N, CA, C, O and CB atoms as a CASP TS submission, in Angstrom:
PFRMAT TS
TARGET T0000
AUTHOR 0000-0000-0000
METHOD Language model
MODEL 1
PARENT N/A
ATOM      1  N   MET     1    -126.037  45.491  48.578  1.00  0.00           N
ATOM      2  CA  MET     1    -124.606  45.703  48.738  1.00  0.00           C
ATOM      3  C   MET     1    -123.850  44.665  47.923  1.00  0.00           C
ATOM      4  O   MET     1    -124.280  43.521  47.778  1.00  0.00           O
ATOM      5  CB  MET     1    -124.199  45.634  50.227  1.00  0.00           C
ATOM      6  N   SER     2    -122.732  45.091  47.406  1.00  0.00           N
ATOM      7  CA  SER     2    -121.878  44.155  46.674  1.00  0.00           C
ATOM      8  C   SER     2    -120.992  43.409  47.670  1.00  0.00           C
ATOM      9  O   SER     2    -120.890  43.777  48.840  1.00  0.00           O
ATOM     10  CB  SER     2    -121.011  44.902  45.607  1.00  0.00           C
ATOM     11  N   GLY     3    -120.362  42.362  47.174  1.00  0.00           N
ATOM     12  CA  GLY     3    -119.448  41.607  48.022  1.00  0.00           C
ATOM     13  C   GLY     3    -118.293  42.458  48.533  1.00  0.00           C
ATOM     14  O   GLY     3    -117.856  42.303  49.673  1.00  0.00           O
ATOM     15  N   ALA     4    -117.803  43.355  47.685  1.00  0.00           N
ATOM     16  CA  ALA     4    -116.696  44.230  48.084  1.00  0.00           C
ATOM     17  C   ALA     4    -117.126  45.187  49.193  1.00  0.00           C
ATOM     18  O   ALA     4    -116.344  45.487  50.095  1.00  0.00           O
ATOM     19  CB  ALA     4    -116.178  45.023  46.874  1.00  0.00           C
ATOM     20  N   GLU     5    -118.363  45.666  49.126  1.00  0.00           N
ATOM     21  CA  GLU     5    -118.852  46.582  50.167  1.00  0.00           C
ATOM     22  C   GLU     5    -119.015  45.844  51.494  1.00  0.00           C
ATOM     23  O   GLU     5    -118.714  46.396  52.552  1.00  0.00           O
ATOM     24  CB  GLU     5    -120.199  47.223  49.744  1.00  0.00           C
ATOM     25  N   ILE     6    -119.485  44.614  51.443  1.00  0.00           N
ATOM     26  CA  ILE     6    -119.597  43.809  52.668  1.00  0.00           C
ATOM     27  C   ILE     6    -118.211  43.506  53.223  1.00  0.00           C
ATOM     28  O   ILE     6    -117.994  43.563  54.434  1.00  0.00           O
ATOM     29  CB  ILE     6    -120.366  42.489  52.393  1.00  0.00           C
ATOM     30  N   GLU     7    -117.279  43.185  52.338  1.00  0.00           N
ATOM     31  CA  GLU     7    -115.913  42.919  52.774  1.00  0.00           C
ATOM     32  C   GLU     7    -115.324  44.131  53.497  1.00  0.00           C
ATOM     33  O   GLU     7    -114.685  43.978  54.538  1.00  0.00           O
ATOM     34  CB  GLU     7    -115.036  42.538  51.574  1.00  0.00           C
ATOM     35  N   GLN     8    -115.532  45.320  52.961  1.00  0.00           N
ATOM     36  CA  GLN     8    -114.994  46.524  53.595  1.00  0.00           C
ATOM     37  C   GLN     8    -115.668  46.817  54.933  1.00  0.00           C
ATOM     38  O   GLN     8    -115.035  47.360  55.838  1.00  0.00           O
ATOM     39  CB  GLN     8    -115.156  47.718  52.667  1.00  0.00           C
ATOM     40  N   ALA     9    -116.940  46.464  55.063  1.00  0.00           N
ATOM     41  CA  ALA     9    -117.620  46.619  56.352  1.00  0.00           C
ATOM     42  C   ALA     9    -116.989  45.684  57.387  1.00  0.00           C
ATOM     43  O   ALA     9    -116.840  46.055  58.551  1.00  0.00           O
ATOM     44  CB  ALA     9    -119.143  46.328  56.211  1.00  0.00           C
ATOM     45  N   VAL    10    -116.623  44.479  56.967  1.00  0.00           N
ATOM     46  CA  VAL    10    -115.958  43.534  57.872  1.00  0.00           C
ATOM     47  C   VAL    10    -114.583  44.071  58.268  1.00  0.00           C
ATOM     48  O   VAL    10    -114.212  44.016  59.440  1.00  0.00           O
ATOM     49  CB  VAL    10    -115.821  42.134  57.207  1.00  0.00           C
ATOM     50  N   VAL    11    -113.833  44.586  57.306  1.00  0.00           N
ATOM     51  CA  VAL    11    -112.515  45.158  57.606  1.00  0.00           C
ATOM     52  C   VAL    11    -112.657  46.322  58.578  1.00  0.00           C
ATOM     53  O   VAL    11    -111.895  46.431  59.539  1.00  0.00           O
ATOM     54  CB  VAL    11    -111.810  45.624  56.309  1.00  0.00           C
ATOM     55  N   SER    12    -113.616  47.178  58.334  1.00  0.00           N
ATOM     56  CA  SER    12    -113.852  48.310  59.233  1.00  0.00           C
ATOM     57  C   SER    12    -114.240  47.817  60.630  1.00  0.00           C
ATOM     58  O   SER    12    -113.815  48.381  61.638  1.00  0.00           O
ATOM     59  CB  SER    12    -114.957  49.230  58.666  1.00  0.00           C
ATOM     60  N   GLY    13    -115.041  46.769  60.673  1.00  0.00           N
ATOM     61  CA  GLY    13    -115.415  46.182  61.963  1.00  0.00           C
ATOM     62  C   GLY    13    -114.219  45.633  62.707  1.00  0.00           C
ATOM     63  O   GLY    13    -114.138  45.742  63.930  1.00  0.00           O
ATOM     64  N   LEU    14    -113.285  45.040  61.974  1.00  0.00           N
ATOM     65  CA  LEU    14    -112.072  44.536  62.613  1.00  0.00           C
ATOM     66  C   LEU    14    -111.255  45.668  63.225  1.00  0.00           C
ATOM     67  O   LEU    14    -110.737  45.542  64.335  1.00  0.00           O
ATOM     68  CB  LEU    14    -111.223  43.767  61.605  1.00  0.00           C
ATOM     69  N   TYR    15    -111.144  46.780  62.491  1.00  0.00           N
ATOM     70  CA  TYR    15    -110.429  47.945  63.043  1.00  0.00           C
ATOM     71  C   TYR    15    -111.149  48.490  64.279  1.00  0.00           C
ATOM     72  O   TYR    15    -110.507  48.830  65.273  1.00  0.00           O
ATOM     73  CB  TYR    15    -110.298  49.059  61.973  1.00  0.00           C
ATOM     74  N   THR    16    -112.459  48.572  64.217  1.00  0.00           N
ATOM     75  CA  THR    16    -113.241  49.076  65.349  1.00  0.00           C
ATOM     76  C   THR    16    -113.064  48.178  66.566  1.00  0.00           C
ATOM     77  O   THR    16    -112.848  48.662  67.677  1.00  0.00           O
ATOM     78  CB  THR    16    -114.731  49.176  64.977  1.00  0.00           C
ATOM     79  N   ALA    17    -113.157  46.880  66.354  1.00  0.00           N
ATOM     80  CA  ALA    17    -113.003  45.934  67.465  1.00  0.00           C
ATOM     81  C   ALA    17    -111.595  46.008  68.054  1.00  0.00           C
ATOM     82  O   ALA    17    -111.427  45.996  69.273  1.00  0.00           O
ATOM     83  CB  ALA    17    -113.304  44.498  66.995  1.00  0.00           C
ATOM     84  N   PHE    18    -110.595  46.085  67.195  1.00  0.00           N
ATOM     85  CA  PHE    18    -109.216  46.168  67.672  1.00  0.00           C
ATOM     86  C   PHE    18    -109.006  47.434  68.493  1.00  0.00           C
ATOM     87  O   PHE    18    -108.376  47.391  69.550  1.00  0.00           O
ATOM     88  CB  PHE    18    -108.234  46.132  66.493  1.00  0.00           C
ATOM     89  N   ALA    19    -109.528  48.557  68.016  1.00  0.00           N
ATOM     90  CA  ALA    19    -109.365  49.827  68.730  1.00  0.00           C
ATOM     91  C   ALA    19    -110.054  49.801  70.084  1.00  0.00           C
ATOM     92  O   ALA    19    -109.598  50.447  71.028  1.00  0.00           O
ATOM     93  CB  ALA    19    -109.913  50.979  67.896  1.00  0.00           C
ATOM     94  N   ALA    20    -111.146  49.059  70.185  1.00  0.00           N
ATOM     95  CA  ALA    20    -111.881  48.968  71.449  1.00  0.00           C
ATOM     96  C   ALA    20    -111.347  47.855  72.348  1.00  0.00           C
ATOM     97  O   ALA    20    -111.809  47.698  73.478  1.00  0.00           O
ATOM     98  CB  ALA    20    -113.361  48.740  71.176  1.00  0.00           C
ATOM     99  N   GLY    21    -110.380  47.082  71.857  1.00  0.00           N
ATOM    100  CA  GLY    21    -109.821  45.989  72.640  1.00  0.00           C
ATOM    101  C   GLY    21    -110.776  44.816  72.777  1.00  0.00           C
ATOM    102  O   GLY    21    -110.720  44.078  73.761  1.00  0.00           O
ATOM    103  N   LYS    22    -111.657  44.639  71.793  1.00  0.00           N
ATOM    104  CA  LYS    22    -112.637  43.552  71.816  1.00  0.00           C
ATOM    105  C   LYS    22    -112.417  42.637  70.629  1.00  0.00           C
ATOM    106  O   LYS    22    -111.641  42.926  69.718  1.00  0.00           O
ATOM    107  CB  LYS    22    -114.076  44.104  71.810  1.00  0.00           C
ATOM    108  N   GLU    23    -113.140  41.507  70.676  1.00  0.00           N
ATOM    109  CA  GLU    23    -113.179  40.653  69.504  1.00  0.00           C
ATOM    110  C   GLU    23    -114.316  41.115  68.612  1.00  0.00           C
ATOM    111  O   GLU    23    -115.303  41.682  69.082  1.00  0.00           O
ATOM    112  CB  GLU    23    -113.345  39.163  69.896  1.00  0.00           C
ATOM    113  N   LEU    24    -114.168  40.867  67.335  1.00  0.00           N
ATOM    114  CA  LEU    24    -115.217  41.212  66.385  1.00  0.00           C
ATOM    115  C   LEU    24    -116.463  40.391  66.704  1.00  0.00           C
ATOM    116  O   LEU    24    -116.386  39.172  66.858  1.00  0.00           O
ATOM    117  CB  LEU    24    -114.748  40.967  64.920  1.00  0.00           C
ATOM    118  N   ASP    25    -117.611  41.061  66.802  1.00  0.00           N
ATOM    119  CA  ASP    25    -118.856  40.357  67.062  1.00  0.00           C
ATOM    120  C   ASP    25    -119.962  40.870  66.140  1.00  0.00           C
ATOM    121  O   ASP    25    -119.761  41.806  65.366  1.00  0.00           O
ATOM    122  CB  ASP    25    -119.266  40.516  68.534  1.00  0.00           C
ATOM    123  N   THR    26    -121.105  40.251  66.237  1.00  0.00           N
ATOM    124  CA  THR    26    -122.230  40.592  65.366  1.00  0.00           C
ATOM    125  C   THR    26    -122.661  42.039  65.534  1.00  0.00           C
ATOM    126  O   THR    26    -122.991  42.698  64.548  1.00  0.00           O
ATOM    127  CB  THR    26    -123.405  39.674  65.642  1.00  0.00           C
ATOM    128  N   ALA    27    -122.665  42.542  66.742  1.00  0.00           N
ATOM    129  CA  ALA    27    -123.095  43.918  66.991  1.00  0.00           C
ATOM    130  C   ALA    27    -122.198  44.915  66.255  1.00  0.00           C
ATOM    131  O   ALA    27    -122.691  45.873  65.660  1.00  0.00           O
ATOM    132  CB  ALA    27    -123.090  44.215  68.499  1.00  0.00           C
ATOM    133  N   ILE    28    -120.905  44.696  66.296  1.00  0.00           N
ATOM    134  CA  ILE    28    -119.966  45.582  65.601  1.00  0.00           C
ATOM    135  C   ILE    28    -120.189  45.495  64.089  1.00  0.00           C
ATOM    136  O   ILE    28    -120.218  46.515  63.401  1.00  0.00           O
ATOM    137  CB  ILE    28    -118.498  45.215  65.956  1.00  0.00           C
ATOM    138  N   LEU    29    -120.346  44.275  63.581  1.00  0.00           N
ATOM    139  CA  LEU    29    -120.581  44.115  62.140  1.00  0.00           C
ATOM    140  C   LEU    29    -121.869  44.795  61.703  1.00  0.00           C
ATOM    141  O   LEU    29    -121.893  45.469  60.673  1.00  0.00           O
ATOM    142  CB  LEU    29    -120.630  42.637  61.772  1.00  0.00           C
ATOM    143  N   LEU    30    -122.937  44.626  62.472  1.00  0.00           N
ATOM    144  CA  LEU    30    -124.209  45.264  62.124  1.00  0.00           C
ATOM    145  C   LEU    30    -124.081  46.784  62.146  1.00  0.00           C
ATOM    146  O   LEU    30    -124.667  47.467  61.305  1.00  0.00           O
ATOM    147  CB  LEU    30    -125.316  44.815  63.089  1.00  0.00           C
ATOM    148  N   HIS    31    -123.328  47.314  63.091  1.00  0.00           N
ATOM    149  CA  HIS    31    -123.108  48.756  63.158  1.00  0.00           C
ATOM    150  C   HIS    31    -122.350  49.240  61.920  1.00  0.00           C
ATOM    151  O   HIS    31    -122.725  50.243  61.314  1.00  0.00           O
ATOM    152  CB  HIS    31    -122.334  49.126  64.441  1.00  0.00           C
ATOM    153  N   GLU    32    -121.298  48.535  61.551  1.00  0.00           N
ATOM    154  CA  GLU    32    -120.507  48.931  60.386  1.00  0.00           C
ATOM    155  C   GLU    32    -121.332  48.824  59.101  1.00  0.00           C
ATOM    156  O   GLU    32    -121.222  49.683  58.225  1.00  0.00           O
ATOM    157  CB  GLU    32    -119.244  48.061  60.279  1.00  0.00           C
ATOM    158  N   LEU    33    -122.149  47.786  58.982  1.00  0.00           N
ATOM    159  CA  LEU    33    -123.010  47.649  57.806  1.00  0.00           C
ATOM    160  C   LEU    33    -124.028  48.784  57.737  1.00  0.00           C
ATOM    161  O   LEU    33    -124.332  49.282  56.653  1.00  0.00           O
ATOM    162  CB  LEU    33    -123.732  46.295  57.826  1.00  0.00           C
ATOM    163  N   ALA    34    -124.551  49.190  58.880  1.00  0.00           N
ATOM    164  CA  ALA    34    -125.520  50.295  58.918  1.00  0.00           C
ATOM    165  C   ALA    34    -124.866  51.613  58.509  1.00  0.00           C
ATOM    166  O   ALA    34    -125.532  52.491  57.961  1.00  0.00           O
ATOM    167  CB  ALA    34    -126.131  50.428  60.326  1.00  0.00           C
ATOM    168  N   GLN    35    -123.574  51.755  58.771  1.00  0.00           N
ATOM    169  CA  GLN    35    -122.854  52.980  58.429  1.00  0.00           C
ATOM    170  C   GLN    35    -122.383  53.009  56.973  1.00  0.00           C
ATOM    171  O   GLN    35    -121.967  54.054  56.471  1.00  0.00           O
ATOM    172  CB  GLN    35    -121.665  53.143  59.346  1.00  0.00           C
ATOM    173  N   THR    36    -122.450  51.867  56.303  1.00  0.00           N
ATOM    174  CA  THR    36    -121.963  51.761  54.929  1.00  0.00           C
ATOM    175  C   THR    36    -123.049  52.193  53.952  1.00  0.00           C
ATOM    176  O   THR    36    -124.179  51.711  54.019  1.00  0.00           O
ATOM    177  CB  THR    36    -121.506  50.322  54.622  1.00  0.00           C
ATOM    178  N   ARG    37    -122.705  53.099  53.049  1.00  0.00           N
ATOM    179  CA  ARG    37    -123.624  53.537  51.991  1.00  0.00           C
ATOM    180  C   ARG    37    -123.187  52.875  50.690  1.00  0.00           C
ATOM    181  O   ARG    37    -122.116  53.183  50.168  1.00  0.00           O
ATOM    182  CB  ARG    37    -123.641  55.110  51.850  1.00  0.00           C
ATOM    183  N   PRO    38    -123.999  51.976  50.166  1.00  0.00           N
ATOM    184  CA  PRO    38    -123.605  51.282  48.936  1.00  0.00           C
ATOM    185  C   PRO    38    -123.474  52.229  47.743  1.00  0.00           C
ATOM    186  O   PRO    38    -124.132  53.269  47.687  1.00  0.00           O
ATOM    187  CB  PRO    38    -124.613  50.194  48.612  1.00  0.00           C
ATOM    188  N   LEU    39    -122.627  51.860  46.803  1.00  0.00           N
ATOM    189  CA  LEU    39    -122.461  52.667  45.597  1.00  0.00           C
ATOM    190  C   LEU    39    -123.768  52.777  44.819  1.00  0.00           C
ATOM    191  O   LEU    39    -124.003  53.778  44.142  1.00  0.00           O
ATOM    192  CB  LEU    39    -121.371  52.072  44.708  1.00  0.00           C
ATOM    193  N   SER    40    -124.616  51.761  44.907  1.00  0.00           N
ATOM    194  CA  SER    40    -125.905  51.820  44.210  1.00  0.00           C
ATOM    195  C   SER    40    -126.768  52.954  44.734  1.00  0.00           C
ATOM    196  O   SER    40    -127.682  53.404  44.042  1.00  0.00           O
ATOM    197  CB  SER    40    -126.648  50.496  44.354  1.00  0.00           C
ATOM    198  N   VAL    41    -126.494  53.423  45.943  1.00  0.00           N
ATOM    199  CA  VAL    41    -127.230  54.562  46.521  1.00  0.00           C
ATOM    200  C   VAL    41    -126.492  55.863  46.239  1.00  0.00           C
ATOM    201  O   VAL    41    -127.097  56.838  45.793  1.00  0.00           O
ATOM    202  CB  VAL    41    -127.423  54.378  48.049  1.00  0.00           C
ATOM    203  N   THR    42    -125.192  55.881  46.495  1.00  0.00           N
ATOM    204  CA  THR    42    -124.442  57.130  46.350  1.00  0.00           C
ATOM    205  C   THR    42    -124.218  57.531  44.896  1.00  0.00           C
ATOM    206  O   THR    42    -123.981  58.702  44.600  1.00  0.00           O
ATOM    207  CB  THR    42    -123.114  57.005  47.042  1.00  0.00           C
ATOM    208  N   MET    43    -124.292  56.563  43.997  1.00  0.00           N
ATOM    209  CA  MET    43    -124.059  56.856  42.580  1.00  0.00           C
ATOM    210  C   MET    43    -125.304  56.543  41.742  1.00  0.00           C
ATOM    211  O   MET    43    -125.186  56.202  40.565  1.00  0.00           O
ATOM    212  CB  MET    43    -122.851  56.049  42.059  1.00  0.00           C
ATOM    213  N   ALA    44    -126.479  56.656  42.332  1.00  0.00           N
ATOM    214  CA  ALA    44    -127.723  56.261  41.664  1.00  0.00           C
ATOM    215  C   ALA    44    -127.928  56.975  40.331  1.00  0.00           C
ATOM    216  O   ALA    44    -128.341  56.349  39.355  1.00  0.00           O
ATOM    217  CB  ALA    44    -128.903  56.538  42.571  1.00  0.00           C
ATOM    218  N   GLU    45    -127.647  58.262  40.276  1.00  0.00           N
ATOM    219  CA  GLU    45    -127.845  59.020  39.038  1.00  0.00           C
ATOM    220  C   GLU    45    -126.924  58.534  37.929  1.00  0.00           C
ATOM    221  O   GLU    45    -127.352  58.373  36.786  1.00  0.00           O
ATOM    222  CB  GLU    45    -127.613  60.507  39.285  1.00  0.00           C
ATOM    223  N   ARG    46    -125.671  58.301  38.262  1.00  0.00           N
ATOM    224  CA  ARG    46    -124.716  57.835  37.248  1.00  0.00           C
ATOM    225  C   ARG    46    -125.072  56.437  36.757  1.00  0.00           C
ATOM    226  O   ARG    46    -124.929  56.135  35.572  1.00  0.00           O
ATOM    227  CB  ARG    46    -123.287  57.842  37.812  1.00  0.00           C
ATOM    228  N   ILE    47    -125.539  55.581  37.673  1.00  0.00           N
ATOM    229  CA  ILE    47    -125.943  54.235  37.279  1.00  0.00           C
ATOM    230  C   ILE    47    -127.157  54.290  36.365  1.00  0.00           C
ATOM    231  O   ILE    47    -127.214  53.567  35.371  1.00  0.00           O
ATOM    232  CB  ILE    47    -126.247  53.377  38.515  1.00  0.00           C
ATOM    233  N   ALA    48    -128.129  55.140  36.687  1.00  0.00           N
ATOM    234  CA  ALA    48    -129.322  55.287  35.839  1.00  0.00           C
ATOM    235  C   ALA    48    -128.942  55.791  34.449  1.00  0.00           C
ATOM    236  O   ALA    48    -129.484  55.323  33.449  1.00  0.00           O
ATOM    237  CB  ALA    48    -130.335  56.253  36.493  1.00  0.00           C
ATOM    238  N   THR    49    -128.025  56.729  34.385  1.00  0.00           N
ATOM    239  CA  THR    49    -127.555  57.252  33.096  1.00  0.00           C
ATOM    240  C   THR    49    -126.864  56.154  32.290  1.00  0.00           C
ATOM    241  O   THR    49    -127.092  56.027  31.087  1.00  0.00           O
ATOM    242  CB  THR    49    -126.593  58.441  33.310  1.00  0.00           C
ATOM    243  N   LEU    50    -126.032  55.374  32.944  1.00  0.00           N
ATOM    244  CA  LEU    50    -125.339  54.277  32.262  1.00  0.00           C
ATOM    245  C   LEU    50    -126.331  53.232  31.754  1.00  0.00           C
ATOM    246  O   LEU    50    -126.182  52.725  30.643  1.00  0.00           O
ATOM    247  CB  LEU    50    -124.318  53.620  33.205  1.00  0.00           C
ATOM    248  N   ARG    51    -127.332  52.912  32.554  1.00  0.00           N
ATOM    249  CA  ARG    51    -128.344  51.943  32.116  1.00  0.00           C
ATOM    250  C   ARG    51    -129.118  52.465  30.912  1.00  0.00           C
ATOM    251  O   ARG    51    -129.407  51.714  29.980  1.00  0.00           O
ATOM    252  CB  ARG    51    -129.314  51.623  33.263  1.00  0.00           C
ATOM    253  N   GLN    52    -129.450  53.743  30.933  1.00  0.00           N
ATOM    254  CA  GLN    52    -130.165  54.335  29.800  1.00  0.00           C
ATOM    255  C   GLN    52    -129.289  54.285  28.546  1.00  0.00           C
ATOM    256  O   GLN    52    -129.772  53.926  27.472  1.00  0.00           O
ATOM    257  CB  GLN    52    -130.578  55.799  30.114  1.00  0.00           C
ATOM    258  N   TRP    53    -128.029  54.635  28.669  1.00  0.00           N
ATOM    259  CA  TRP    53    -127.112  54.596  27.546  1.00  0.00           C
ATOM    260  C   TRP    53    -127.001  53.169  27.006  1.00  0.00           C
ATOM    261  O   TRP    53    -127.050  52.955  25.795  1.00  0.00           O
ATOM    262  CB  TRP    53    -125.729  55.130  27.960  1.00  0.00           C
ATOM    263  N   ALA    54    -126.853  52.196  27.905  1.00  0.00           N
ATOM    264  CA  ALA    54    -126.679  50.800  27.495  1.00  0.00           C
ATOM    265  C   ALA    54    -127.941  50.238  26.844  1.00  0.00           C
ATOM    266  O   ALA    54    -127.847  49.404  25.944  1.00  0.00           O
ATOM    267  CB  ALA    54    -126.292  49.944  28.697  1.00  0.00           C
ATOM    268  N   ALA    55    -129.107  50.675  27.278  1.00  0.00           N
ATOM    269  CA  ALA    55    -130.362  50.166  26.713  1.00  0.00           C
ATOM    270  C   ALA    55    -130.465  50.466  25.226  1.00  0.00           C
ATOM    271  O   ALA    55    -131.071  49.701  24.477  1.00  0.00           O
ATOM    272  CB  ALA    55    -131.559  50.769  27.446  1.00  0.00           C
ATOM    273  N   GLU    56    -129.887  51.556  24.803  1.00  0.00           N
ATOM    274  CA  GLU    56    -129.958  51.967  23.401  1.00  0.00           C
ATOM    275  C   GLU    56    -128.796  51.446  22.559  1.00  0.00           C
ATOM    276  O   GLU    56    -128.882  51.448  21.331  1.00  0.00           O
ATOM    277  CB  GLU    56    -129.999  53.467  23.316  1.00  0.00           C
ATOM    278  N   ARG    57    -127.718  51.002  23.188  1.00  0.00           N
ATOM    279  CA  ARG    57    -126.510  50.687  22.435  1.00  0.00           C
ATOM    280  C   ARG    57    -125.976  49.265  22.619  1.00  0.00           C
ATOM    281  O   ARG    57    -125.084  48.836  21.886  1.00  0.00           O
ATOM    282  CB  ARG    57    -125.454  51.642  22.811  1.00  0.00           C
ATOM    283  N   CYS    58    -126.509  48.547  23.580  1.00  0.00           N
ATOM    284  CA  CYS    58    -125.948  47.228  23.900  1.00  0.00           C
ATOM    285  C   CYS    58    -126.978  46.110  23.732  1.00  0.00           C
ATOM    286  O   CYS    58    -128.186  46.348  23.738  1.00  0.00           O
ATOM    287  CB  CYS    58    -125.410  47.220  25.331  1.00  0.00           C
ATOM    288  N   VAL    59    -126.475  44.900  23.584  1.00  0.00           N
ATOM    289  CA  VAL    59    -127.330  43.724  23.499  1.00  0.00           C
ATOM    290  C   VAL    59    -127.465  43.149  24.895  1.00  0.00           C
ATOM    291  O   VAL    59    -126.470  42.996  25.604  1.00  0.00           O
ATOM    292  CB  VAL    59    -126.757  42.665  22.502  1.00  0.00           C
ATOM    293  N   SER    60    -128.681  42.830  25.294  1.00  0.00           N
ATOM    294  CA  SER    60    -128.929  42.261  26.621  1.00  0.00           C
ATOM    295  C   SER    60    -128.240  40.917  26.780  1.00  0.00           C
ATOM    296  O   SER    60    -128.196  40.131  25.834  1.00  0.00           O
ATOM    297  CB  SER    60    -130.430  42.109  26.866  1.00  0.00           C
ATOM    298  N   ALA    61    -127.702  40.643  27.956  1.00  0.00           N
ATOM    299  CA  ALA    61    -127.032  39.387  28.225  1.00  0.00           C
ATOM    300  C   ALA    61    -128.010  38.285  28.621  1.00  0.00           C
ATOM    301  O   ALA    61    -127.603  37.138  28.805  1.00  0.00           O
ATOM    302  CB  ALA    61    -126.007  39.577  29.310  1.00  0.00           C
ATOM    303  N   ASP    62    -129.264  38.609  28.752  1.00  0.00           N
ATOM    304  CA  ASP    62    -130.274  37.599  29.149  1.00  0.00           C
ATOM    305  C   ASP    62    -130.468  36.545  28.115  1.00  0.00           C
ATOM    306  O   ASP    62    -131.277  35.637  28.304  1.00  0.00           O
ATOM    307  CB  ASP    62    -131.596  38.249  29.426  1.00  0.00           C
TER
END
């Protein structure tokens, strides 16, 4: 997961906790993280295509 995806899971956890009248806790955060699908999973095909394109046209940053 990227930092932005983790941040959004925390924000979602805050909304969930507020709606339930509770404080944000580890259980809520773990639940929200489990419900989050990272872009690396949902966009796997597009990422693979971009990597293939870049392998032939770009210089490695390593």
